C-alpha positions as CSV (number, residue, x, y, z in Angstrom):
1,X,-22.8,8.2,-22.7
2,X,-25.0,6.1,-20.4
3,X,-24.5,6.0,-16.6
4,X,-23.8,2.3,-16.4
5,X,-21.0,2.7,-19.0
6,X,-19.4,5.5,-17.1
7,X,-19.6,3.6,-13.8
8,X,-18.2,0.5,-15.5
9,X,-15.2,2.4,-16.7
10,X,-14.6,4.1,-13.3
11,X,-15.0,0.7,-11.6
12,X,-12.6,-1.0,-13.9
13,X,-10.0,1.8,-13.5
14,X,-10.3,1.7,-9.7
15,X,-9.8,-2.1,-9.6
16,X,-6.9,-1.9,-12.0
17,X,-5.3,0.9,-9.8
18,X,-5.8,-1.1,-6.6
19,X,-4.2,-4.1,-8.3
20,X,-1.2,-1.9,-9.1
21,X,-0.9,-0.7,-5.5
22,X,-1.1,-4.2,-4.1
23,X,1.4,-5.4,-6.7
24,X,3.8,-2.5,-5.9
25,X,3.6,-3.5,-2.2
26,X,4.5,-7.1,-3.0
27,X,7.2,-6.3,-5.5
28,X,9.1,-4.0,-3.2
29,X,8.8,-6.3,-0.1
30,X,12.3,-7.7,-0.7
31,X,13.8,-4.2,-1.1
32,X,12.2,-3.1,2.1
33,X,13.5,-6.3,3.9
34,X,17.1,-5.5,2.6
35,X,16.8,-1.9,3.9
36,X,15.6,-3.1,7.3
37,X,18.5,-5.6,7.5
38,X,21.1,-3.0,6.5
39,X,19.8,-0.4,9.0
40,X,19.4,-2.8,11.9
41,X,22.8,-4.2,11.3
42,X,24.2,-0.7,11.3
43,X,22.4,0.1,14.5
44,X,23.8,-3.0,16.1
45,X,27.4,-2.1,15.3
46,X,29.4,-1.4,18.4
47,X,30.6,2.0,17.3
48,X,27.1,3.1,16.3
49,X,25.4,2.0,19.5
50,X,22.8,4.6,20.7
51,X,22.6,6.4,17.4
52,X,19.2,7.6,16.2
53,X,18.0,7.2,12.6
54,X,15.5,9.5,10.9
55,X,13.2,7.4,8.7
56,X,10.6,9.4,6.9
57,X,10.3,11.9,9.7
58,X,10.2,9.3,12.4
59,X,13.2,8.9,14.8
60,X,14.1,5.3,15.6
61,X,16.7,4.1,18.0
62,X,16.7,0.3,17.7
63,X,16.0,-2.6,15.4
64,X,12.4,-2.9,16.6
65,X,11.6,0.7,15.6
66,X,13.1,0.2,12.2
67,X,11.0,-2.9,11.6
68,X,7.8,-1.2,12.9
69,X,8.5,1.7,10.5
70,X,8.7,-0.5,7.4
71,X,5.8,-2.7,8.5
72,X,3.6,0.4,9.0
73,X,4.5,1.5,5.4
74,X,3.6,-1.9,4.0
75,X,0.4,-1.9,6.0
76,X,-0.6,1.5,4.6
77,X,0.0,0.4,1.0
78,X,-2.0,-2.7,1.5
79,X,-4.9,-0.8,3.2
80,X,-5.0,1.7,0.4
81,X,-5.0,-1.1,-2.2
82,X,-7.8,-2.9,-0.4
83,X,-9.9,0.2,0.0
84,X,-9.5,1.0,-3.7
85,X,-10.4,-2.5,-4.6
86,X,-13.6,-2.4,-2.5
87,X,-14.6,0.9,-4.0
88,X,-13.9,-0.3,-7.5
89,X,-16.1,-3.4,-6.9
90,X,-18.9,-1.3,-5.4
91,X,-18.8,1.0,-8.5
92,X,-18.9,-2.0,-10.8
93,X,-21.9,-3.3,-8.9
94,X,-23.6,0.1,-9.2
95,X,-22.9,0.0,-13.0
96,X,-24.6,-3.4,-13.2
97,X,-27.6,-2.2,-11.2
98,X,-27.8,0.9,-13.4
99,X,-27.7,-1.3,-16.5
100,X,-30.4,-3.5,-15.2
101,X,-32.7,-0.6,-14.3
102,X,-32.2,1.1,-17.7
103,X,-33.0,-2.1,-19.7
C-alpha cells in the first residue's frame, strides 16, 4: 500500500474520531447542566450547608466549585477534540503532499 493512502486513512480516522469527541461533548452538555443544577441546589439546602462533595477526586464546597469542575471537564473534551482534528487535517495534508510527490 502506498504512503499517501495510509496517511489518508489515518487522517480520515483522526478527523472522524475528533468529530465524535466534539459531538460527545455537545450531546452531554445538557446532562452536565442538570448535574450541576442538582448538586448546587443540594449544596444550597439549609441542612446541607458546609458539606463537601467529591467530584472525580476533587473536593468542592460551593456552587462555584461545582460549576468549575464541570466546565473544566467540558474544556478538556473540547481541547482533545480540537487537537485530534488538527492532527487529522495535518495528516491529510501530508497524504496529499505524498500523493503529489509520488505522481
